[in-house]
C-alpha positions in Angstrom: -0.1 0.1 -0.1 1.3 3.5 -0.8 2.0 6.2 1.8 -1.1 8.3 -0.2 -3.4 5.2 0.0 -2.3 4.9 4.0 -3.3 9.0 4.4 -6.6 8.5 2.4 -7.8 5.3 4.8 -6.4 7.1 7.9 -8.3 10.6 7.0 -11.4 8.7 5.7 -12.1 7.6 9.1 -11.0 10.3 10.9 -13.4 12.2 8.6 -16.1 9.8 9.3 -15.4 9.7 13.0 -15.6 13.5 13.6 -17.8 14.4 11.2 -20.6 12.1 12.8 -20.0 13.7 16.0 -20.3 17.1 14.9 -23.5 16.1 12.4 -25.4 14.4 15.0 -24.1 16.6 18.3 -25.9 19.5 16.3 -29.0 17.3 15.3 -29.1 16.8 18.8 -28.8 20.3 19.9 -25.9 19.4 22.1 -22.6 21.7 22.6 -19.8 20.3 20.8 -16.6 20.1 23.0 -13.5 22.0 21.5 -11.3 18.8 21.1 -13.9 17.4 18.3 -14.0 20.8 17.0 -10.4 21.2 16.9 -10.2 17.3 15.4 -12.9 17.9 12.7 -10.9 21.1 11.4 -7.7 19.6 11.5 -9.0 16.7 9.7 -10.4 19.0 7.1 -7.1 20.8 6.8 -5.4 17.4 6.2 -7.5 16.2 3.6 -7.7 19.6 1.7 -3.9 19.8 1.5 -3.5 15.8 0.8 -6.1 16.0 -1.9 -6.0 19.8 -3.3 -2.3 21.0 -2.2 -2.0 24.5 -2.5 -4.3 25.3 -5.3 -7.5 26.3 -3.0 -6.6 28.8 -0.5 -10.1 29.6 0.2 -12.8 27.4 1.6 -15.9 29.7 1.6 -19.1 29.7 -0.7 -18.0 32.7 -2.6 -20.4 35.7 -3.6 -21.1 36.4 -7.1 -22.9 39.6 -8.5 -26.7 38.7 -9.5 -27.2 41.4 -11.9 -27.4 40.3 -15.5 -24.7 42.3 -17.0 -22.0 41.5 -14.4 -23.0 37.6 -13.5 -20.4 35.2 -15.2 -21.0 31.7 -16.0 -17.9 30.8 -14.9 -15.0 31.4 -11.9 -11.9 30.8 -12.0 -9.3 30.0 -9.1 -10.5 31.5 -5.9 -12.5 34.7 -7.6 -15.8 34.0 -6.0 -14.4 33.1 -2.7 -12.3 36.7 -2.4 -15.1 38.5 -3.9 -17.1 37.3 -0.7 -14.2 39.3 1.6 -14.3 42.4 -0.9 -18.4 42.4 -0.4 -17.6 42.3 3.3 -15.1 44.9 3.5 -17.4 47.1 1.3 -19.8 47.5 3.9 -17.3 50.1 5.7 -16.6 52.0 2.3 -13.3 52.4 -0.1 -9.9 52.2 1.9 -11.6 51.7 5.3 -8.6 49.1 6.2 -5.9 51.3 5.2 -3.2 51.6 8.3 -5.4 49.8 10.3 -5.0 46.7 12.5 -7.2 43.8 11.4 -7.9 40.5 12.9 -9.4 37.4 11.2 -10.8 34.8 13.4 -11.2 31.6 11.8 -8.8 32.2 8.7 -8.3 28.9 7.4 -5.9 28.5 4.7 -5.2 32.3 4.7 -6.6 33.2 1.4 -8.7 35.8 2.5 -6.4 37.5 5.1 -3.4 37.5 2.6 -5.9 39.0 0.0 -7.1 42.0 2.4 -3.4 42.2 3.6 -1.9 42.7 -0.2 -5.2 45.0 -1.4 -6.4 46.7 1.5 -3.2 47.8 2.8 -3.6 47.6 6.8 -1.2 48.0 8.8 -1.1 44.7 10.5 -3.6 41.6 9.0 -3.5 38.8 11.6 -5.2 35.7 11.2 -6.3 33.3 14.1 -7.1 29.6 13.2 -8.3 26.5 15.3 -6.1 24.5 13.4 -2.3 24.1 13.8 -1.9 22.1 10.3 -3.7 24.9 8.8 -1.5 27.8 10.7 1.4 26.0 9.5 0.1 25.8 5.8 -0.5 29.6 6.1 2.8 30.5 7.6 4.9 28.6 4.8 2.6 30.2 2.0 2.3 33.3 2.3 5.0 36.4 2.5 3.0 39.5 3.1 5.3 41.6 5.3 2.0 42.9 7.3 0.6 39.3 7.6 0.8 37.1 10.3 -0.9 33.9 11.3 -1.7 32.2 15.0 -3.1 29.2 16.4 -6.3 30.4 18.7 -9.5 29.8 19.8 -12.6 32.1 18.4 -14.1 31.7 21.8 -11.2 32.8 24.2 -9.4 35.3 21.7 -5.5 35.7 23.1 -5.3 39.5 22.7 -5.0 42.4 25.5 -8.2 44.8 25.4 -8.8 47.3 22.4 -6.2 45.8 20.3 -8.0 46.0 16.8 -10.0 48.3 14.6 -11.5 45.8 12.5 -12.5 42.2 13.5 -13.5 39.7 10.2 -15.2 36.2 10.5 -16.2 34.8 7.1 -18.2 31.5 7.3 -16.8 30.4 10.3 -18.9 31.4 13.4 -21.8 28.7 12.9 -19.4 26.1 14.0 -18.5 27.6 17.7 -19.8 25.8 20.1 -20.4 28.9 22.3 -21.1 31.9 19.9 -21.9 34.5 22.6 -18.1 34.0 23.9 -16.9 34.5 20.7 -18.9 37.7 19.9 -18.3 38.9 23.8 -14.2 38.3 23.0 -14.4 40.6 19.9 -16.1 43.4 21.7 -13.5 43.5 24.0 -10.6 43.5 21.6 -12.0 46.3 19.1 -11.1 49.7 19.6 -13.9 52.2 20.3 -15.0 52.8 16.9 -14.0 49.6 15.8 -15.8 47.2 13.9 -17.2 43.7 13.2 -17.3 42.4 10.0 -19.1 39.1 10.0 -21.0 36.8 6.9 -22.0 33.3 7.3 -24.6 30.7 6.7 -27.1 29.9 9.5 -30.4 28.1 9.4 -33.5 30.0 9.2 -34.9 28.5 12.2 -31.7 29.4 14.0 -31.3 33.1 12.6 -33.1 34.7 15.7 -30.9 33.2 18.4 -28.0 34.2 16.2 -29.0 37.2 16.0 -29.4 37.6 19.4 -26.2 36.5 20.3 -24.7 39.0 18.1 -26.8 42.1 19.7 -25.7 40.9 23.1 -23.0 43.6 23.2 -23.5 47.3 23.4 -22.7 48.1 19.8 -23.4 51.7 18.4 -24.9 50.7 15.3 -25.2 48.1 12.7 -25.7 46.9 9.1 -27.5 43.9 8.1 -27.7 42.4 4.4 -29.1 39.2 3.2 -26.6 38.2 0.6 -28.1 34.4 0.0 -29.0 34.8 -3.4 -25.4 35.9 -4.3 -24.1 33.2 -2.8 -26.2 30.7 -4.8 -24.9 32.2 -7.8 -21.5 32.0 -6.6 -21.8 28.2 -5.7 -23.9 27.6 -9.3 -21.1 29.4 -11.2 -18.4 27.5 -9.5 -19.5 24.0 -9.3 -17.9 22.8 -12.3 -14.4 23.6 -11.4 -15.1 22.4 -7.9 -16.2 19.2 -8.5 -13.5 18.7 -11.2 -10.6 19.4 -8.5 -12.3 16.9 -6.2 -12.7 14.4 -8.8 -9.1 14.4 -9.7 -7.3 14.2 -6.3 -7.8 10.5 -5.8 -8.8 10.4 -2.5 -11.6 7.7 -1.7 -15.1 7.9 -2.7 -16.2 8.4 0.5 -13.9 11.7 0.9 -14.7 12.7 -2.6 -18.5 12.7 -1.8 -18.1 14.5 1.6 -16.0 17.4 -0.1 -18.5 17.9 -2.8 -20.9 18.0 -0.2 -19.2 20.3 1.9 -18.3 22.4 -1.1 -22.1 23.0 -2.0 -21.7 21.5 -5.4 -24.6 21.1 -7.9 -27.2 18.5 -6.3 -25.6 18.8 -3.1 -28.3 18.9 -0.1 -26.4 22.3 0.8 -27.0 24.1 -2.5 -30.9 23.0 -2.2 -31.2 24.4 1.1 -29.7 27.6 0.7 -32.0 27.4 -2.5 -35.0 26.8 -0.5 -33.9 29.3 1.9 -34.0 26.3 4.9 -29.9 28.0 4.9 -29.8 31.9 5.2 -26.5 33.5 4.3 -26.2 37.1 5.7 -23.3 39.8 6.1 -23.1 42.1 9.7 -21.1 44.8 10.1 -21.6 46.0 14.2 -19.7 49.0 15.1 -18.4 49.6 19.0 -19.0 52.7 20.4 -16.5 54.9 20.6 -16.6 56.8 16.9 -18.7 57.4 14.0 -21.4 56.1 13.2 -22.9 53.8 10.2 -26.7 54.0 9.1 -28.3 51.1 10.8 -30.8 49.6 8.1 
């Protein structure tokens, strides 16, 4: 048996084990322990590295314009995934991150943090990720001088009070066992007038609780935008590319099937749930008291 085959079998077992614990724990409404989430994130990161190498640096569902003159039927590379970051930053306006200290919680494989570091000119861009394997990948892959990565827990941010001007969170918060602790931690590490930019997919039935947790801190103002249709457009545009990447990995069929589902490719349960609006994708911008105001909508 080759080393690739041995690694594939090992990761298949871990994927089934941790994935099952996360799936059924959520169905039962249980609080999922940190060791399970860490094992799950590490396994997904290892599967991605083994199967896709360095080709995929963003794992979010993406964002696409839905107007007829702007919508594209194909999406090369990580384009739609990076557009999701761009749409989130746009909630603050042009050049809003220039010379700012920015933190991304749940930075994954680092493509989004690197995009912001290179295009938005923050003074300091820090990515925090639970998976040490993902952090190691990022440290070896990116070279922007204003960019750094560290391993950490989203629900216990290891930074001094008022350390950052902006905190970004992309498609990560729905996994947190204690979302309220994350929101409180973000509020603590933000400077007065600082902003939380968060975008995520949440079950429609869970959205009231999700929204209530976000509003548990004394924010000065907020914005909220439903981008479900934009995410659906991105998933449809990018489905063929993602499917080809997954199929050419040579990984066992159970892993390929799992990756197609996680990627919300055409025919997946995740894509159908977005289309039926059982899953909603929403972007939020919250401002901490002490700075200029943003318009509440």
